[in-house]
N, C-alpha and C positions, 0 to 999 in steps of 0.2 A: 668561390664567385662575391663582388662586392659591386655595387653601384652609387653614384651620388643622389641619385633622387627616386624618390617610390610614389605614387598616389594610393591611398586606402582611402575608399570613399571620399571625403571633402576634405580630406588630411593630407597636407604633404609632410612625408620624412623625409629627413636630410639625407640618410646613409643606409646604404642595406647590405645584409651580409646573407649570403644563400646556401645551404648546406642541404644536399640529396642522400637519401639512405633507400635501397631497394633489396628485394631478396624472395626467396621461396620458402613457406612454412609447409612441414609435411606431418603427416599422422604422428610419427614419432617425435617431434616438437611439441606437440598437445599432452603427448604423453609424460614427457617430460617435465612439461610447467604448462600451465595454463598462462601464460605472460611471457612475452618476448620486450625486451629493453632495449631501446635504440638511444645513446646519449649524444648529447652536443654539449659546446661550450659558448654560453653568453658573455661575450666579451663586457670589460670594465665601460660603461657609458651606454649601452646601448639600452632601451627602456621597454622595448616591444616585441614580442614574437608572433609572426603568424604561421601555421603549420596547415599546411594542404595534404590529403593520404587518399590513395583508392587502392584497392584490392579486386580480387577476382569474383565480382559479385556473381556474375552471369554463369560460373562456374558451381555456385552454390557455395562459396566463401562467405565466413561473417568475420569479421578482424575487426572489434571493438578498438577503442582509443580513449587515453587519458595522459596526464601529465604531472611530475613532482619539479618541484623546483632544488636548486642547491641545498637548499636547509632541509631538504626531504619535506618540505611542507606542500600537503597535497594542493593543485592548483585548478582539479576540475578531471572531468569525465563525461563524455556522452555517446557512450557506445558505439554502435555503428551510424548513429543519425543524422551527423554532421560531417561534411569532407573537408570543413576548412574552418578554423581555429582561431581567434585573436586573444592576444591576452597582453594587456597594458599596464600601467600604473596607476592608469583613472578609469580604463573601461576594460570590458572582457565581452566574448559570445556568453552568451545564457549556456549555464552549464560548466562554466571557469570563473576563476575568482581574479580580480583587476587586484592591484596594491604593488608593493615593492617589487622590484624586480633585481633580484641579486645577480650579480656575474659570477660565473663559474658552472661546472655541468649540471645540466638539467636532465631529467628521464623523461621521457616517451614512453608511456606503457602500451603495445599491444597486445589485445585481449583475443585469445586464440577461442572465439566462441565456435566456432564451426570449420573445422581443415579438411578439406575432400581430399579422398584415397590419392590423387595425383598431387597434388599440393597446390598452395595457394600464393600466387604473387602477388607482393605489396610495394607500393612505391610513397615515401613520405618526405615530402621538401619542408625545410624551415627556413625562414626568412627572418632576420632578425633587424631592428631598425633602432636608428637615432632621430630624436624630431623634438619639436618643441611641444611641451604639455600640451595637452586636451582635456575638453569639459569630462565630467563623467555620464556615463550612458545610464546610469541608475533612473528610473521616474518613480514619481509619488504616487501612489494609487489612492484615489479619493472616491466612498462613495459618495455620490451626489444624488441618488435617488432616497427619498424618503420613505422607506421598507420599516414598517415596526419591526423591531425586534424585540423578541422575550427575555428579558433581563431577568425573570426571578429562574425558578427551579423546574423541577418536574420531569415530565419525560420530554428531551429535546431531541432533535434529529439533525443528521449530517453525514455525510461522506469521507469515511477514514484511508481512502487509496485514492489519489489523483496525480495527474501528471501534466507539466506545462513545457512551455520551451527550452527550459534549463534542462530537461532531459530530453525524450521522444514524445513530448504532447504538440500538438496544435496550437491552443493558446498561450497567452502570457498570462501571468498571475493576476491583473487586475482583471483582467476580460473573465477568468475563473471565476473569482471571486464575486464578480457583480452576476454572473449567472446563479452561481449557489446563493445569493441575496433574492436574487427573483423566483428562484424556486420555493422560498421561505426557509430555507436551511437556519438553525442557529450556528452552525457550524462547518468547517471543510479546514480536510487535513491536506498539507501539498507535499507529497511523499514522492517527489523527483529520484530517478535512479541515480545510486552512488553518489550523489555530488551534493554540495550543502552551498550553491550560490544562490538556490531560490530562496534561504533563510536570511541573507543579508537583505534581498528584496523585502521581505516580508515585513522586517524590522522598520522600513519608511510606509507601511500602509495604515494608511487612517479611514478606518471603516465599521464604525460603531455598531452596524448592522448585523455582522453576523462573527463570530470568533475565528481567526485565520490559525491553525494550528500549524507551525513549522515540520516538517518530519524527514524522510528518508526512506526509499526502499533498498535495502543492501540486495544487490543483485549479484548473486553467486552463477557459476555454472552449474551447479548443483542443488541450489532453492535460493526463493526468495523470502527475505524477513522484512516488515517494517516496524520501525521505531521510531518515535514522535517526541522530539525534542530539537537541542541547536547544537548536537555533537557530532562529529562526523566519525565513521566506524570505517577501519579497513576492510574492504568488500575481498578481497584476494584470500579466500577460503575454499579449501579443496576437500580436507578428509573429517572424519569425525571429531577429530579433536579439534580442528581447528573450528568447528562450530561450535564445541563446548567452549572453548577459549572467547569466543565470539558472544554468547549469551552471558558470560561471566563478565566481558568486559561492559557490556550493556547494560547487567543491573548494577554494574559499580558506580554506573551515573545516574542510579535510580530511575534508568527509563525502564520502558516496557519492551517486551521480545514478542512480535507477533507475527506467527508463518503463514504468509502468501498463498494462497491458491496452493495445496499440498499434492493435488489431484490435476494434473494437465498432462494428456496425452498426445498435444501436439508436437510433432518432433520439429517444428523450426520455432518453438519458444524455447529458446534456450534457457535452462536452469529453473522453469517453471513447474517441473514435479519435483516436488521435494524427494532429495534422495535419502535423506536419515532419518526415516519414519519412527526409528527407536529411540531415536534423542528425545529426551525430556528436559523441562525447565521454560517452556512458553507460557507466557500469561497471557496468551490468547491466541484462537487460531482462525483464521480468514476464512468459514466453511461454505461463505455466497460470494463469490467474485462474479461481477459484470458480465465480462465478456464469455467466460465459461462457460460452458452446455451444462445443461441441467443434471446428465449423467455423471458429470464428473463430481459438480459439488454435491450430487446425491453420494459419489464414492467419500468426499470428504465428510458429509455428515453421517455418514454411517462409519467413518473411522474416527471419527470426536465420540460418535454413541458409544463404541466399544470402549473407548477409555475411559468416559462416565462409567461403563459396567464393571471394569478393573478396579474402579475405585478411583480415579484423579479427579481432579474438579478444576478444570481448564475453562475458562469461560471462552465462547465465541464471539466473533465482529463480522460482520459483511463488508466491501468494498465496490465502488464500479468499476476501479482500474483505467479510469477516465483518462482517455489519450486524445479527446476532441474529435473532431468530424462525426462522422453518420454512425460511428460502429457500436457506440452505446452512450445512453444516456447518464448526465450526470445523477450522481445520488441514484441509481437503479443498481443495486440495492441500495437500501440507506439503513443505518445503524441507528437505533434510538439507546439513548442512555439516561437512567435517570440520577438528577444532579441537584443540589441544594441551590446552586448558583452557577452561572454561565461562566466558567473559567476551566483552563486548559486543566491545573491540577485536578480540578472535581471531575473532569471528564475522563481523565487517565485513570482516575481512582474508581469511578464507575465501570470502567473498562475491567481492570483488575479485580473486581470483588464480582463481576458477572451482571451487575445492575444493566442489563442491556438486552434487547430484541431487535432483528432484523425483519425489515419490510422489503417488499418488490420496489415499492415505490415512493417518494415522501410523503403521499397520500394515503399509504397505508397497504395492506390492513392492519389497525394497530391492535395490539393485545397488552392486555395488563392480566397476573393471575397473584389472586392470594390465597393464601392457605391457614387456615383455624386451627391451633392445635390447643384445645382448652382454652384458656382467656388468654392466650397470645396469637400474634398472627406475623406471617410471614411472606416477605415478597421473592418478585424473582431477582436470584444470585444469595438468598438467605441461607441459613444454615440452622435447620431445626435443633434446637438444643437438648430437648427431652422427647418422647416419642410414644404418643397415644395410640392405639391401635387403628381407631377411625378419625380420619381426618377430614374435614369439610373445605373442598375446594371451591372457590370463585373464580370463574373465570369471563373478563368482560373485553368485549369486540367490537371494534369501531371498523367498517368495510365501506371505501368509498362507495359513490352510486354506478360509476362505469364498470367497477370489476364486479358488483350483484348483478347488474344487466348482462354484463358479457357472459357469466358463468351459469346464473342460474341457481340451479341444483348442485353444480358440480363441486360448491366450495366446503371441505369438510375439515372440521376442528377434531384433532387427534391429542388425546393425552397419554405420554408416553414414559415410561418408568426402565428400570433396569430387567424388568419382567417382559417389555414389549409395550405395545399399543393395548391399553386398557380401558378407554373409553374411545367412543368417536360420536361426533354432534355435528348433523346440517346445518351452516348455516343459510338463511335463506333473507334476513333484514339487514340494512346496514348497523344495527346497533343491537347486540345479541348479549344475553347476559346468561351465562351456566352454570348452575349450583349444583354439586354433588357431593356425596360422602364416599370417601375411597379407603379401602382396608388396605392397611400397608403391616411390613416388618419390616426387619434389617434388610433382608434381600430387596427391597424396592431401591434403595440407594439416592433416587431423585425422584421427581418428577419435574417434565418439560413439556410443553405445547409446541404445537405445529398447525399450521393453516397450509392446505395445500388442494393440490388435486392427484390422484392416486388409482391405479389399476387394480390395486389389493389393498383394501383399506387399513387391513392387518399388518400387513406386510411392511418392512422396515429396509428390502433389498432395493439397492439403487435401481433396479430394472423396472420397479414397479412403481416409481416417481414420475408424473407426469412434468408436474410443476409446483416449484416452492412458493408460497404467497407470504407466510411469515414462518420465522423460527424463534424462541424464546430459548434464552439462558434456564438453568434448571434452578429450582427449587431445592436443596440437599437434605436428605431421611438421614440419620443417624444409624 
């Protein structure tokens, strides 16, 4: 079908070509492959496309969408959050990448996120246009508020897991950054699902008040993985070998592999619960995810603790998984990382070394732990190189006034090793300092600390956790 004129917003398009595709997807299609491909040919001289699609949402179906061009270049992904997509040589819907529009066969990818028993009907309409060139819709973001930014090192705070309109978030990147700066964050990572269009926009940002880290949440139907950097990775993974290859691919780029919310029992959150928990090679685990209930996060903490007991040294982080709106607050939780200077390289190195702790909010509670072994001292993330039987442990805690007032005598500091909870302390003041001598041996393996509220103060069972307030990475014992 062709037409002579078509109006898109305030742009007059000279010629349009329309293709329509429809069908029904069944569970056996999902069993065969997680993706269905629809192909269309963009003729020579056509410079933009618009895709509209719909499916049986009311029947419980979830069909995602993305697209590759004739050069097999990834041009974007929006999950099921957008029903209309535009891609042109100068502009594109957030989540999609503008640029050269090569003629030839384009591939629409339908992601079979959830296919119900009686099938899912879908309909895709592709409109192709010729038109006079248009201006880019990319906007520069400049922080105009004079917010003091700590440029030196020490414990810095931020959020490692957020989403914008480039995937299924509600805020544009500029608004997200301004919110983060107002919270006093030192850094913010933008990790939209499966796409990298956010990275192009991040490159235009002029904001000295906060470090903006580009990233991607590689969202498969069998688990979600964060990686921070400027590189796109194919999210079409299914079996264990696929995930092993993904880890190798990320490491070849000298980037980190961070497993997101590994325990998620929400059947409507497709792929949120990580299927291959026997897989190794992660550089960090997000054991505290903002919208995930305490009980599920407690399962993640318990799983991580058991990995430490096995002798693995996998650091942990937290992330708000902020999408905008009122569902979850930005930087809830907050990840604190110890760095010499605020750079992306230092932050990623701090994560990898385990020089981090996670607090409920940007105001804390803050924690620091130092272990004295003879004339040497060690901090969170360090590995003690030789062992004395008795170690002096110093723990500094700072709790904001609202938390102290709210919980009064309920806040407990726990010191934990491979042998379980070995010390507990009541926190009754905003500033507290605890020093003790701990007798250790080769079975101790590590010392980590938690602040929280517990039903059983000495139990690590998820069912005994009322609330986490702070979680630290360990200091490792040889």
